[in-house]
Backbone as a printed PyTorch tensor [residue, N CA C, xyz], in Angstrom:
tensor([[[-37.3260, -26.0640, 119.6210],
         [-36.9840, -24.8260, 119.2860],
         [-37.7960, -23.5690, 119.8370]],

        [[-37.5130, -22.5130, 120.3460],
         [-38.3940, -21.7350, 121.0660],
         [-39.1490, -20.9700, 120.0350]],

        [[-40.3220, -20.3210, 120.4810],
         [-41.1090, -19.6060, 119.4250],
         [-40.5800, -18.4130, 118.6790]],

        [[-39.7390, -17.9540, 119.7580],
         [-39.0240, -16.5370, 118.9390],
         [-37.9960, -17.0210, 117.8930]],

        [[-37.4280, -18.2160, 117.9590],
         [-36.2940, -18.5400, 117.2260],
         [-37.2310, -19.0050, 115.8430]],

        [[-38.3510, -19.7080, 115.9910],
         [-39.2060, -19.9900, 114.9260],
         [-39.7490, -18.9000, 114.1810]],

        [[-40.0550, -17.8030, 114.9910],
         [-40.4950, -16.5890, 114.1500],
         [-39.3790, -15.9810, 113.4990]],

        [[-38.3420, -15.9400, 114.0990],
         [-37.0220, -15.3730, 113.1560],
         [-36.7500, -16.2110, 111.8760]],

        [[-36.7610, -17.3760, 112.2770],
         [-36.2900, -18.4520, 110.9380],
         [-37.4130, -18.3670, 109.6530]],

        [[-38.8710, -18.0200, 110.4140],
         [-40.0950, -17.9540, 109.3480],
         [-39.5800, -16.5200, 108.6160]],

        [[-39.3040, -15.4770, 109.4960],
         [-39.2930, -14.2050, 108.6260],
         [-38.1030, -14.1320, 107.6730]],

        [[-37.0600, -14.9410, 107.8830],
         [-35.6520, -15.0820, 107.2120],
         [-36.1430, -15.8050, 106.0000]],

        [[-37.1350, -17.0440, 105.9790],
         [-37.4220, -17.8390, 104.9780],
         [-38.3720, -16.9980, 103.9290]],

        [[-39.1590, -16.0470, 104.4970],
         [-40.0050, -15.1840, 103.5210],
         [-39.2760, -14.1220, 102.9840]],

        [[-37.9820, -13.5950, 103.6070],
         [-37.2530, -12.5350, 102.8480],
         [-36.5210, -13.3920, 101.6510]],

        [[-36.1450, -14.7680, 102.0110],
         [-35.5010, -15.2240, 100.9050],
         [-36.2000, -15.9740,  99.9370]],

        [[-37.6610, -16.1370, 100.0270],
         [-38.3570, -16.5440,  98.8290],
         [-39.1090, -15.4210,  98.6200]],

        [[-39.0370, -15.3420,  97.0110],
         [-39.3810, -14.0400,  96.3550],
         [-40.8010, -14.4180,  96.0660]],

        [[-41.4510, -15.3580,  95.9960],
         [-42.9010, -15.3870,  95.6520],
         [-43.5940, -14.9020,  97.2070]],

        [[-43.0230, -15.1300,  98.1070],
         [-43.7470, -14.6250,  99.5360],
         [-43.6940, -13.3210,  99.9150]],

        [[-42.8220, -12.6780,  99.0620],
         [-42.6000, -11.0290,  99.4150],
         [-43.3160, -10.1470,  98.3810]],

        [[-43.2770,  -8.9250,  98.9820],
         [-44.0780,  -7.9690,  98.1340],
         [-42.8970,  -7.5020,  96.8670]],

        [[-41.5550,  -7.5190,  97.3310],
         [-40.6310,  -7.1270,  96.3670],
         [-39.6660,  -8.5080,  96.1530]],

        [[-40.0750,  -9.0400,  94.7430],
         [-39.5220, -10.2950,  94.4210],
         [-38.0030, -10.0920,  94.1070]],

        [[-37.6200,  -9.1190,  94.1100],
         [-35.9460,  -8.8350,  93.7430],
         [-35.1340,  -8.3180,  95.0210]],

        [[-35.6920,  -9.2750,  96.1410],
         [-34.9390,  -8.8740,  97.6010],
         [-33.4300,  -9.4760,  97.4230]],

        [[-33.4720, -10.7450,  97.0210],
         [-32.1740, -11.4890,  96.9930],
         [-31.0580, -10.3990,  95.9500]],

        [[-31.7340, -10.1100,  94.8340],
         [-30.6810,  -9.5720,  93.8030],
         [-30.2950,  -8.0590,  94.4560]],

        [[-31.2400,  -7.4890,  94.9870],
         [-31.0260,  -6.0460,  95.7690],
         [-29.9790,  -6.2960,  96.8910]],

        [[-29.9760,  -7.3340,  97.8320],
         [-29.1460,  -7.6570,  98.6540],
         [-27.7970,  -7.8140,  98.3680]],

        [[-28.0260,  -8.5570,  97.1820],
         [-26.4520,  -8.7010,  96.4690],
         [-25.7790,  -7.6890,  95.9900]],

        [[-26.6920,  -6.9200,  95.4400],
         [-25.8750,  -5.5520,  94.9260],
         [-25.6860,  -4.6510,  96.0010]],

        [[-26.4800,  -4.7800,  97.0470],
         [-25.8670,  -3.8830,  98.2030],
         [-24.6000,  -4.3020,  98.9160]],

        [[-24.5560,  -5.6570,  98.9590],
         [-23.2170,  -6.2950,  99.3160],
         [-22.1880,  -6.0610,  98.6030]],

        [[-22.3720,  -6.1540,  97.1790],
         [-21.1700,  -5.6670,  96.4080],
         [-20.7790,  -4.1510,  96.4070]],

        [[-21.7160,  -3.2960,  96.7790],
         [-21.3050,  -1.8730,  96.7310],
         [-20.8540,  -1.5710,  98.2010]],

        [[-20.7440,  -2.2770,  99.0610],
         [-20.0960,  -1.9420, 100.2820],
         [-18.8950,  -1.3520, 100.1640]],

        [[-18.4440,  -0.3340, 100.8750],
         [-17.2310,   0.3200, 100.9930],
         [-16.2720,  -0.4120, 101.5350]],

        [[-14.8430,  -0.2510, 101.1670],
         [-13.7180,  -1.0370, 101.8670],
         [-14.1220,  -1.0880, 103.2910]],

        [[-13.6620,  -2.2480, 103.9970],
         [-13.5560,  -2.5440, 105.0760],
         [-12.4520,  -2.6600, 105.9580]],

        [[-11.2660,  -1.9430, 105.4880],
         [ -9.7760,  -2.1060, 106.0150],
         [ -9.8870,  -1.6580, 107.4660]],

        [[-10.3310,  -0.5920, 107.6100],
         [-10.3130,  -0.1970, 108.9600],
         [-11.0040,  -0.6140, 109.7420]],

        [[-12.1150,  -1.6000, 109.7840],
         [-12.7810,  -2.3720, 110.4630],
         [-11.6890,  -3.6620, 110.9470]],

        [[-11.2620,  -4.1560, 109.6840],
         [-10.2870,  -5.3340, 109.7560],
         [ -9.2070,  -5.2250, 110.8110]],

        [[ -8.6510,  -3.7220, 110.6970],
         [ -7.2640,  -3.4190, 111.3990],
         [ -7.8070,  -3.3480, 112.6500]],

        [[ -9.1720,  -2.7300, 113.0800],
         [ -9.6670,  -2.4590, 114.2220],
         [ -9.7730,  -3.8440, 114.9950]],

        [[-10.2010,  -4.6700, 114.1680],
         [-10.8540,  -6.1390, 114.6280],
         [ -9.5110,  -6.8510, 114.9740]],

        [[ -8.4470,  -6.6930, 114.1970],
         [ -7.3370,  -7.6410, 114.1790],
         [ -6.4370,  -6.8300, 115.7770]],

        [[ -6.2230,  -5.6650, 115.8970],
         [ -6.0970,  -5.0140, 117.0620],
         [ -6.6700,  -5.5110, 118.2990]],

        [[ -7.9200,  -5.4990, 118.1750],
         [ -8.8880,  -5.9700, 119.4750],
         [ -8.4410,  -7.5480, 119.7970]],

        [[ -8.1880,  -8.2460, 118.4220],
         [ -7.7620,  -9.8680, 118.9500],
         [ -6.5570,  -9.7720, 119.5410]],

        [[ -5.7500,  -8.9450, 119.1720],
         [ -4.2260,  -9.1330, 119.8620],
         [ -4.1360,  -8.6790, 121.0150]],

        [[ -5.1100,  -7.5490, 121.4310],
         [ -5.0370,  -6.9570, 122.8450],
         [ -5.7220,  -8.0680, 123.5150]],

        [[ -6.6320,  -8.7260, 123.1480],
         [ -7.6170,  -9.7880, 123.9050],
         [ -6.5550, -10.7020, 124.1200]],

        [[ -5.8520, -11.4550, 123.1780],
         [ -4.9590, -12.4060, 123.4120],
         [ -3.7850, -11.9340, 124.4930]],

        [[ -3.0950, -11.0720, 124.2820],
         [ -2.0790, -10.4900, 125.4190],
         [ -2.7720, -10.2290, 126.5150]],

        [[ -3.9100,  -9.7740, 126.6640],
         [ -4.4220,  -9.6080, 128.0390],
         [ -4.5840, -11.1980, 128.6580]],

        [[ -5.1630, -12.1170, 127.7930],
         [ -5.2760, -13.2600, 128.3370],
         [ -4.1300, -14.0430, 128.6220]],

        [[ -2.7660, -13.9990, 127.9980],
         [ -1.8590, -14.2280, 128.3310],
         [ -1.1450, -13.6990, 129.6660]],

        [[ -1.3430, -12.4650, 129.7090],
         [ -0.9810, -11.7140, 130.8060],
         [ -1.7470, -12.2960, 132.1190]],

        [[ -2.9000, -12.4480, 132.0880],
         [ -3.8320, -12.7600, 133.1810],
         [ -3.3730, -14.5290, 133.6230]],

        [[ -3.0760, -15.1460, 132.3910],
         [ -2.5860, -16.6520, 132.6510],
         [ -1.2980, -16.8160, 133.4790]],

        [[ -0.4840, -15.6450, 133.0150],
         [  1.1410, -15.8430, 133.4620],
         [  0.9290, -15.3720, 134.9630]],

        [[  0.1530, -14.1390, 135.3250],
         [ -0.0020, -13.6840, 136.5150],
         [ -0.5750, -14.7830, 137.7310]],

        [[ -1.6580, -15.3330, 137.0510],
         [ -2.2450, -16.6020, 137.8620],
         [ -1.1860, -17.7840, 138.2340]],

        [[ -0.3700, -17.9780, 137.1490],
         [  0.4540, -19.0230, 137.6320],
         [  1.5290, -18.4270, 138.6260]],

        [[  2.0550, -17.0250, 138.6480],
         [  2.9420, -16.5430, 139.2770],
         [  2.4420, -16.4930, 140.8050]],

        [[  0.9480, -16.1310, 140.8400],
         [  0.3320, -16.0140, 142.0270],
         [  0.1720, -17.5730, 142.9680]],

        [[  0.0470, -18.4890, 141.7930],
         [  0.1650, -19.9380, 142.4660],
         [  1.3240, -20.1550, 143.0560]],

        [[  2.3200, -19.8480, 142.2710],
         [  3.7860, -20.3630, 142.6350],
         [  3.9500, -19.4770, 144.2410]],

        [[  3.6910, -18.1610, 144.3020],
         [  4.1070, -17.5970, 145.4730],
         [  3.0870, -18.0860, 146.6990]],

        [[  1.8510, -18.5450, 146.3260],
         [  1.2490, -19.1540, 147.2590],
         [  1.7200, -20.6400, 147.8900]],

        [[  2.0830, -21.2090, 146.9670],
         [  2.8470, -22.5680, 147.1470],
         [  4.0300, -22.3500, 147.9770]],

        [[  5.0310, -21.5340, 147.5760],
         [  6.1600, -21.2540, 148.4320],
         [  5.6550, -20.8040, 149.7770]],

        [[  4.9140, -20.1250, 149.9600],
         [  4.5250, -19.1740, 151.1400],
         [  3.9730, -20.2610, 152.0850]],

        [[  2.9200, -21.1520, 151.5640],
         [  2.3120, -21.9410, 152.4890],
         [  2.9030, -23.5030, 152.6870]],

        [[  4.2010, -23.4900, 151.8770],
         [  4.8970, -24.8970, 152.0540],
         [  5.3680, -25.4140, 153.4560]],

        [[  5.9590, -24.5030, 153.9790],
         [  6.1650, -24.7300, 155.5320],
         [  5.3570, -25.1830, 156.2780]],

        [[  3.8780, -24.8500, 156.3250],
         [  2.8780, -25.2280, 157.0100],
         [  2.1350, -26.5750, 156.1430]],

        [[  2.6090, -27.1060, 155.2030],
         [  2.1750, -28.3110, 154.6140],
         [  1.0170, -27.7010, 153.3460]],

        [[  1.3050, -27.5680, 152.1950],
         [  0.4100, -26.8500, 151.0170],
         [ -0.6690, -27.9660, 151.0380]],

        [[ -1.8270, -27.3090, 150.9120],
         [ -3.2470, -28.1720, 150.6280],
         [ -3.7700, -28.3750, 151.8100]],

        [[ -2.9880, -28.1890, 152.9160],
         [ -3.7240, -28.6210, 154.0580],
         [ -4.2410, -27.4720, 155.0410]],

        [[ -5.1440, -27.5180, 155.6170],
         [ -5.5410, -26.3570, 156.3770],
         [ -4.6320, -25.8530, 157.5390]],

        [[ -4.5020, -24.6130, 157.7100],
         [ -3.4460, -24.1860, 158.6250],
         [ -4.1400, -24.3170, 160.2910]],

        [[ -3.1160, -24.5220, 161.1300],
         [ -3.5400, -24.8980, 162.5470],
         [ -2.9980, -23.3380, 163.1100]],

        [[ -4.0880, -22.4780, 163.3560],
         [ -3.6560, -21.2600, 164.0880],
         [ -3.2140, -21.3580, 165.5910]],

        [[ -3.4710, -22.4050, 165.9750],
         [ -2.9260, -22.4810, 167.4360],
         [ -1.2100, -22.5850, 167.2810]],

        [[ -1.0040, -23.3790, 166.4100],
         [  0.3630, -23.6430, 166.1280],
         [  1.1250, -22.0750, 165.5720]],

        [[  0.3650, -21.3630, 164.8400],
         [  0.8890, -20.0170, 164.6540],
         [  0.8280, -19.2410, 165.7640]],

        [[  0.0110, -19.1230, 166.5790],
         [  0.0340, -18.3740, 167.7650],
         [  0.9840, -18.6330, 168.6800]],

        [[  1.5500, -20.1550, 168.8440],
         [  2.1980, -20.4840, 169.6320],
         [  3.6980, -20.8220, 169.6130]],

        [[  3.9410, -20.8800, 168.0290],
         [  5.3040, -20.6700, 167.6170],
         [  5.6670, -19.8350, 166.8130]],

        [[  4.6310, -19.5270, 165.6540],
         [  5.3470, -18.7790, 164.4450],
         [  5.3770, -17.2000, 165.1080]],

        [[  4.3530, -16.6590, 165.7720],
         [  4.3840, -15.3860, 166.5390],
         [  5.5390, -15.1750, 167.2680]],

        [[  5.6990, -15.8560, 168.1970],
         [  6.9610, -15.7880, 168.9670],
         [  8.0840, -15.7720, 168.2450]],

        [[  8.2450, -16.7130, 167.3580],
         [  9.4140, -16.7460, 166.5050],
         [  9.7610, -15.6440, 165.5000]],

        [[  8.7160, -15.0440, 165.1640],
         [  8.7900, -13.6230, 164.4150],
         [  9.2700, -12.7030, 165.4660]],

        [[  8.6720, -12.3500, 166.7450],
         [  9.0080, -11.6150, 167.7670],
         [ 10.5270, -11.7370, 167.8780]],

        [[ 10.8760, -12.8430, 168.3740],
         [ 12.2810, -13.0080, 168.5610],
         [ 13.0880, -12.5470, 167.4810]],

        [[ 12.9210, -12.9320, 166.1920],
         [ 13.6510, -12.3090, 165.1870],
         [ 13.6770, -10.9250, 164.9450]],

        [[ 12.5160, -10.4020, 165.3260],
         [ 12.6390,  -8.8540, 165.2770],
         [ 13.5940,  -8.3950, 166.5100]],

        [[ 13.5470,  -8.9870, 167.7670],
         [ 14.4200,  -8.4730, 168.6040],
         [ 15.7540,  -8.8500, 168.4080]],

        [[ 15.9130, -10.0360, 167.6390],
         [ 17.5630, -10.3230, 167.5000],
         [ 18.2710,  -9.6440, 166.2460]],

        [[ 17.4470,  -8.8100, 165.5370],
         [ 17.8820,  -8.0130, 164.3790],
         [ 18.7830,  -6.9330, 164.9730]],

        [[ 20.0830,  -6.7890, 164.3010],
         [ 21.0120,  -5.9350, 165.0620],
         [ 20.5310,  -4.2330, 164.5630]],

        [[ 20.6630,  -3.6050, 165.8600],
         [ 20.3270,  -2.2400, 165.6060],
         [ 21.3330,  -1.2790, 164.6560]],

        [[ 20.8620,  -0.3780, 163.9720],
         [ 21.6600,  -0.0770, 162.9160],
         [ 22.6700,   0.8600, 163.4910]],

        [[ 23.9250,   1.0590, 163.1210],
         [ 24.8000,   1.7190, 163.6730],
         [ 24.7910,   3.2710, 163.1190]],

        [[ 24.7450,   4.1040, 164.0570],
         [ 24.4010,   5.3620, 163.9670],
         [ 25.8500,   6.3350, 163.5390]],

        [[ 26.7870,   5.6120, 163.6250],
         [ 28.0310,   6.2370, 162.9730],
         [ 27.9390,   6.3240, 161.6770]],

        [[ 27.3100,   5.1340, 160.8870],
         [ 27.4320,   5.2100, 159.3920],
         [ 26.4850,   6.4820, 158.9880]],

        [[ 25.3780,   6.8220, 159.7880],
         [ 24.6100,   7.7910, 159.3150],
         [ 25.2470,   9.2240, 159.5630]],

        [[ 26.1380,   9.2560, 160.7610],
         [ 26.6770,  10.6130, 160.8290],
         [ 27.9440,  10.8250, 159.8710]],

        [[ 28.7190,   9.5600, 159.4120],
         [ 29.3560,   9.6280, 158.3350],
         [ 29.0530,  10.0810, 156.9590]],

        [[ 27.8690,   9.5720, 156.9260],
         [ 27.2440,   9.9400, 155.5090],
         [ 26.8890,  11.5190, 155.4960]],

        [[ 26.1380,  11.9370, 156.6350],
         [ 25.6970,  13.4090, 156.9200],
         [ 27.0460,  14.2960, 156.6520]],

        [[ 28.0870,  13.7930, 157.0520],
         [ 29.4430,  14.5810, 157.1080],
         [ 29.9800,  14.6260, 155.5680]],

        [[ 29.7540,  13.2980, 154.9200],
         [ 30.2320,  13.3630, 153.8580],
         [ 29.2220,  14.3230, 152.8650]],

        [[ 28.1620,  14.2950, 153.0120],
         [ 27.1780,  15.2860, 152.5300],
         [ 27.4600,  16.4100, 152.6580]],

        [[ 27.9220,  16.9840, 153.8210],
         [ 28.2370,  18.4350, 154.2590],
         [ 29.4530,  18.8190, 153.3200]],

        [[ 30.6400,  17.8500, 153.6540],
         [ 31.5760,  18.2000, 152.6960],
         [ 31.5370,  18.2160, 151.2670]],

        [[ 30.6900,  17.2500, 150.7770],
         [ 30.5490,  17.3370, 149.1660],
         [ 29.9030,  18.6830, 148.9800]],

        [[ 28.9380,  19.3260, 149.7280],
         [ 28.2100,  20.7040, 149.5740],
         [ 29.2270,  21.6300, 149.5410]],

        [[ 30.0910,  21.5890, 150.6440],
         [ 31.1790,  22.6290, 150.6360],
         [ 32.2820,  22.5270, 149.6240]],

        [[ 32.5540,  21.4220, 149.0230],
         [ 33.1970,  21.2720, 147.8430],
         [ 32.6820,  21.7510, 146.7220]],

        [[ 31.2740,  21.4720, 146.4230],
         [ 30.6700,  21.9880, 145.0660],
         [ 30.7020,  23.6240, 145.4400]],

        [[ 30.3510,  24.2440, 146.5770],
         [ 30.4940,  25.7070, 146.8260],
         [ 31.6390,  26.2350, 146.5100]],

        [[ 32.7630,  25.6080, 147.0670],
         [ 34.5770,  25.9770, 146.7240],
         [ 34.4620,  25.8910, 145.4360]],

        [[ 34.1480,  24.8190, 144.6930],
         [ 34.4730,  24.6750, 142.9390],
         [ 33.7770,  25.7840, 142.5170]],

        [[ 32.4270,  26.2520, 142.7980],
         [ 31.7360,  27.1230, 142.2250],
         [ 32.3970,  28.5560, 142.3110]],

        [[ 33.1420,  28.7290, 143.4890],
         [ 33.6180,  30.0430, 143.8830],
         [ 34.9330,  30.1110, 142.9500]],

        [[ 35.5470,  28.7680, 142.9360],
         [ 36.8210,  29.0050, 142.1160],
         [ 36.4570,  29.1980, 140.5120]],

        [[ 35.4340,  28.7580, 140.1770],
         [ 35.0280,  28.7270, 138.9000],
         [ 34.6240,  30.1630, 138.5170]],

        [[ 34.1280,  31.2100, 139.5140],
         [ 33.8610,  32.5060, 139.5680],
         [ 35.3240,  33.1300, 139.3530]],

        [[ 36.3290,  32.5340, 140.2020],
         [ 37.5030,  33.4720, 140.3390],
         [ 38.2620,  33.2180, 138.9280]],

        [[ 38.0330,  31.8410, 138.4100],
         [ 38.7630,  31.6980, 137.0350],
         [ 38.0070,  32.6690, 135.8280]],

        [[ 36.7980,  32.7930, 136.1270],
         [ 35.9830,  33.5740, 135.2760],
         [ 36.4680,  34.9850, 135.1790]],

        [[ 36.6640,  35.5910, 136.6050],
         [ 36.9890,  36.9390, 136.7720],
         [ 38.5310,  37.1150, 136.3430]],

        [[ 39.4160,  36.2440, 136.7050],
         [ 40.8110,  36.0010, 136.0600],
         [ 40.9320,  36.1800, 134.6730]],

        [[ 40.0340,  35.3620, 133.8870],
         [ 39.9430,  35.4680, 132.5350],
         [ 39.5930,  36.8170, 132.0520]],

        [[ 38.7290,  37.5370, 132.7020],
         [ 38.5910,  38.7870, 132.1270],
         [ 39.3440,  39.8430, 132.7290]],

        [[ 39.9700,  39.8000, 133.6790],
         [ 41.2580,  40.4840, 133.8450],
         [ 42.4050,  40.3790, 132.9700]],

        [[ 42.4690,  39.1020, 132.4640],
         [ 43.6230,  38.8490, 131.5940],
         [ 43.3380,  39.4880, 130.3030]],

        [[ 42.1460,  39.1950, 129.8820],
         [ 41.8330,  39.8090, 128.6470],
         [ 41.8000,  41.2920, 128.6320]],

        [[ 41.4800,  42.0280, 129.7380],
         [ 41.6360,  43.3950, 129.8270],
         [ 43.0430,  43.9170, 129.7470]],

        [[ 44.1240,  42.9760, 130.6830],
         [ 45.6020,  43.3600, 130.6770],
         [ 46.0440,  43.2740, 129.0860]],

        [[ 45.4450,  42.2150, 128.5200],
         [ 45.8330,  42.2320, 127.2300],
         [ 45.7630,  43.3750, 126.5020]],

        [[ 44.3750,  43.7840, 126.3710],
         [ 43.9100,  44.9410, 125.6940],
         [ 44.9060,  46.1830, 125.8520]],

        [[ 45.1930,  46.2350, 127.1490],
         [ 46.1000,  47.3370, 127.5990],
         [ 47.3490,  47.3440, 127.2710]],

        [[ 47.9120,  46.0310, 127.3250],
         [ 49.1440,  45.8360, 126.5730],
         [ 49.2170,  45.9720, 125.0110]],

        [[ 48.0970,  45.8060, 124.3740],
         [ 48.1850,  45.9730, 122.9640],
         [ 48.4180,  47.7060, 122.8090]],

        [[ 47.5480,  48.2300, 123.5420],
         [ 47.4920,  49.8390, 123.5860],
         [ 48.7550,  50.3430, 123.8760]],

        [[ 49.4620,  49.8870, 124.8930],
         [ 50.7170,  50.3560, 125.2720],
         [ 51.5970,  49.9620, 124.2210]],

        [[ 51.7190,  48.9830, 123.5990],
         [ 52.5010,  48.6110, 122.5400],
         [ 52.3880,  49.5620, 121.3430]],

        [[ 51.2810,  49.8190, 121.1310],
         [ 51.0880,  50.9380, 120.1390],
         [ 51.5170,  52.2010, 120.5970]],

        [[ 51.3940,  52.5420, 121.7050],
         [ 52.0290,  53.8190, 122.1090],
         [ 53.5900,  53.7490, 122.3080]],

        [[ 54.2360,  52.8290, 122.5680],
         [ 55.6280,  52.6690, 122.2660],
         [ 55.8460,  52.6080, 121.0070]],

        [[ 55.2320,  52.1520, 120.0370],
         [ 55.6480,  52.1060, 118.5900],
         [ 55.4600,  53.7040, 118.0670]],

        [[ 54.4460,  54.4280, 118.7010],
         [ 54.5380,  55.8030, 118.1100],
         [ 55.3290,  56.7030, 118.5300]],

        [[ 55.6680,  56.3540, 119.7890],
         [ 56.8370,  56.9870, 120.6830],
         [ 58.1390,  56.8270, 119.8620]],

        [[ 58.2260,  55.6330, 119.5500],
         [ 59.7240,  55.5450, 118.9730],
         [ 59.8770,  55.9670, 117.6940]],

        [[ 58.5530,  56.0670, 116.8250],
         [ 58.4070,  56.6580, 115.1980],
         [ 58.7260,  58.2820, 115.6270]],

        [[ 58.1690,  58.7450, 116.6300],
         [ 58.2650,  60.3240, 116.9260],
         [ 59.8380,  60.4340, 117.1250]],

        [[ 60.4420,  59.6890, 118.0420],
         [ 61.8050,  59.8020, 118.2370],
         [ 62.8500,  59.5590, 117.1790]],

        [[ 62.3170,  58.7390, 116.3120],
         [ 63.2300,  58.5940, 115.2330],
         [ 63.0710,  59.7310, 114.3540]],

        [[ 61.7860,  60.1320, 114.0490],
         [ 61.7090,  61.7210, 113.3810],
         [ 62.4320,  62.6900, 113.8930]],

        [[ 62.4840,  62.7520, 115.2870],
         [ 63.2540,  63.7620, 115.8860],
         [ 64.6230,  63.5780, 115.7260]],

        [[ 65.2510,  62.4610, 115.7790],
         [ 66.7310,  62.2360, 115.3140],
         [ 66.9910,  62.5350, 113.9650]],

        [[ 66.2900,  62.1960, 112.9410],
         [ 66.5610,  62.5160, 111.8780],
         [ 66.2640,  63.9840, 111.3980]],

        [[ 65.4210,  64.9160, 112.0920],
         [ 65.4490,  66.2540, 111.7850],
         [ 66.6600,  66.8200, 112.4820]],

        [[ 67.1350,  66.3450, 113.8800],
         [ 68.3340,  66.8870, 114.4180],
         [ 69.4570,  66.6500, 113.5630]],

        [[ 69.4880,  65.4170, 112.9970],
         [ 70.4990,  65.2630, 112.0470],
         [ 70.9090,  66.0390, 110.8210]],

        [[ 69.2580,  66.3750, 110.1630],
         [ 69.3590,  67.0900, 108.9520],
         [ 69.8920,  68.7190, 109.4870]],

        [[ 69.2630,  68.9750, 110.6760],
         [ 69.8900,  70.4110, 111.0860],
         [ 71.6130,  70.3920, 111.2750]],

        [[ 72.0480,  69.3640, 111.7960],
         [ 73.4620,  69.2910, 112.0160],
         [ 74.1160,  69.2260, 110.4650]],

        [[ 73.5690,  68.3760, 109.6870],
         [ 74.1220,  68.4630, 108.4690],
         [ 74.0820,  69.5390, 107.6570]],

        [[ 72.9300,  70.2360, 107.5870],
         [ 73.0140,  71.6540, 106.8070],
         [ 73.2390,  72.7510, 107.3620]],

        [[ 73.8900,  72.3910, 108.6710],
         [ 74.4050,  73.6620, 109.5010],
         [ 73.3510,  74.8980, 109.7940]],

        [[ 72.3890,  74.5240, 110.3360],
         [ 71.3010,  75.4070, 110.2730],
         [ 71.4300,  76.4710, 111.5820]],

        [[ 71.9650,  75.7980, 112.2560],
         [ 72.7400,  76.8090, 113.7040],
         [ 73.4020,  77.7210, 113.3850]],

        [[ 74.4910,  77.6850, 112.3880],
         [ 75.3860,  78.8260, 112.0590],
         [ 74.4200,  79.5250, 111.1150]],

        [[ 73.7170,  79.0290, 110.2190],
         [ 72.9330,  79.8510, 109.1470],
         [ 71.8720,  80.7290, 110.0410]],

        [[ 71.4990,  80.2680, 111.1520],
         [ 70.4290,  81.2180, 111.7890],
         [ 71.2030,  82.2090, 112.5760]],

        [[ 72.6250,  81.9290, 113.1430],
         [ 73.2580,  82.9730, 113.6930],
         [ 73.9670,  83.8760, 112.8180]],

        [[ 73.9380,  83.5540, 111.7120],
         [ 74.5930,  84.6770, 110.6150],
         [ 73.0950,  85.1700, 109.7270]],

        [[ 72.0710,  84.7830, 110.0930],
         [ 71.0340,  85.3450, 109.5540],
         [ 71.1940,  85.3590, 107.9670]],

        [[ 71.3330,  84.2310, 107.6290],
         [ 71.7320,  83.7780, 106.0710],
         [ 70.0620,  83.9260, 105.4810]],

        [[ 69.1990,  83.4220, 106.1890],
         [ 67.8550,  83.6290, 105.5430],
         [ 67.4890,  85.2130, 105.1690]],

        [[ 67.9230,  85.9120, 106.3020],
         [ 67.6800,  87.3900, 105.8240],
         [ 68.3880,  87.8640, 104.4860]],

        [[ 69.4730,  87.4810, 104.5610],
         [ 70.5190,  87.9350, 103.5010],
         [ 69.7920,  87.4050, 102.0770]],

        [[ 69.4810,  86.2210, 102.2910],
         [ 68.8630,  85.4120, 101.0400],
         [ 67.5890,  86.1910, 100.4550]],

        [[ 66.7250,  86.6830, 101.5050],
         [ 65.7510,  87.6050, 101.3220],
         [ 65.8470,  88.7600, 100.8570]],

        [[ 66.8550,  89.4040, 101.2230],
         [ 67.2840,  90.7360, 101.0930],
         [ 67.9330,  90.7090,  99.3960]],

        [[ 68.5110,  89.3980,  98.9420],
         [ 68.9270,  89.5090,  97.6710],
         [ 68.0100,  89.1350,  96.6630]],

        [[ 66.8010,  88.6140,  96.9750],
         [ 65.6940,  88.2630,  96.2710],
         [ 65.2130,  89.4580,  95.9840]],

        [[ 64.8970,  90.2870,  97.1180],
         [ 63.9120,  91.3410,  96.8050],
         [ 64.9150,  92.4720,  95.9660]],

        [[ 66.3480,  92.2670,  96.3760],
         [ 66.9590,  93.4600,  95.6160],
         [ 66.9760,  93.0110,  94.0960]],

        [[ 67.0720,  91.5820,  93.5340],
         [ 67.0620,  91.2930,  92.2270],
         [ 65.5110,  91.6650,  91.5770]],

        [[ 64.3730,  91.4270,  92.5790],
         [ 63.2520,  92.0480,  91.8040],
         [ 63.4500,  93.5480,  91.8290]],

        [[ 64.0500,  94.0130,  92.7520],
         [ 63.8580,  95.9200,  92.3860],
         [ 64.7040,  96.0410,  91.0610]],

        [[ 65.6300,  95.6020,  91.0240],
         [ 66.3570,  95.6930,  89.5440],
         [ 65.5690,  95.3420,  88.3560]],

        [[ 64.8220,  94.3450,  88.4790],
         [ 63.7980,  93.7080,  87.1380],
         [ 62.9460,  94.9690,  87.1640]],

        [[ 62.2580,  95.3970,  88.2910],
         [ 61.0350,  96.5100,  88.0740],
         [ 61.7830,  97.5780,  87.8320]],

        [[ 62.8820,  97.9590,  87.9520],
         [ 63.8060,  99.4600,  87.4220],
         [ 63.7720,  99.2140,  86.0260]],

        [[ 64.2890,  98.0730,  85.5980],
         [ 64.5690,  97.7580,  84.1120],
         [ 63.2080,  98.0350,  83.5240]],

        [[ 62.2580,  97.3340,  83.9320],
         [ 60.8020,  97.5360,  83.2180],
         [ 60.3570,  98.9200,  83.2140]],

        [[ 60.8570,  99.6100,  84.1760],
         [ 59.9910, 101.0940,  84.3120],
         [ 60.6400, 101.9300,  83.4430]],

        [[ 62.3430, 101.6550,  83.1490],
         [ 63.0180, 102.4630,  81.9960],
         [ 62.5630, 102.1200,  80.7790]],

        [[ 61.9930, 100.7400,  80.8080],
         [ 61.6050, 100.5890,  79.3450],
         [ 60.4680, 101.0410,  78.8620]],

        [[ 59.3950, 101.2240,  80.0650],
         [ 58.1750, 101.7080,  79.8440],
         [ 58.3520, 103.4190,  79.3320]],

        [[ 59.4730, 104.0380,  80.2760],
         [ 59.3890, 105.4680,  80.1970],
         [ 60.0640, 105.6540,  78.5280]]])
């Protein structure tokens, strides 16, 4: 054992031995302090989370290591996995083969790009046309609502005019029924008024004679 470890063990032994310590109740005070410890649930929860995170990270590292090993094996399989690469073969065979493959790749057809561009322009025009049509429909809806209000006002005016026409017809019928045109021609109202006034005169004369 190292001297540092022996000193630490000696200090622990002195603390545990009541006779060799100034305070003989060290063990009892330690037990009481341990019993009075607050709940350590949060510490347990954080410890469990740390353990779970560590396990997940370890599993992820192992999985990525296996995946990397699989990719390496599939990459170096044509050259003999586990054997050193011959760079002369790479320069003489692999590089020209890759260059030839690049040259043999078909050139993209520009007509597809032009077709897509035209489709994009036509789609944009269609969207603008639909937006204009939507605005026109909105304006047409507003015009229809205004026309409906004017039609209701016109119907009310026609109803009022019909009522006035009915009242005029009724008044004309009453005039014709009572022969008011003949009465006006004969001044029958004036005659009636003279008769009423004459009646009042006779009454007043009788009252005057009674007072005399």
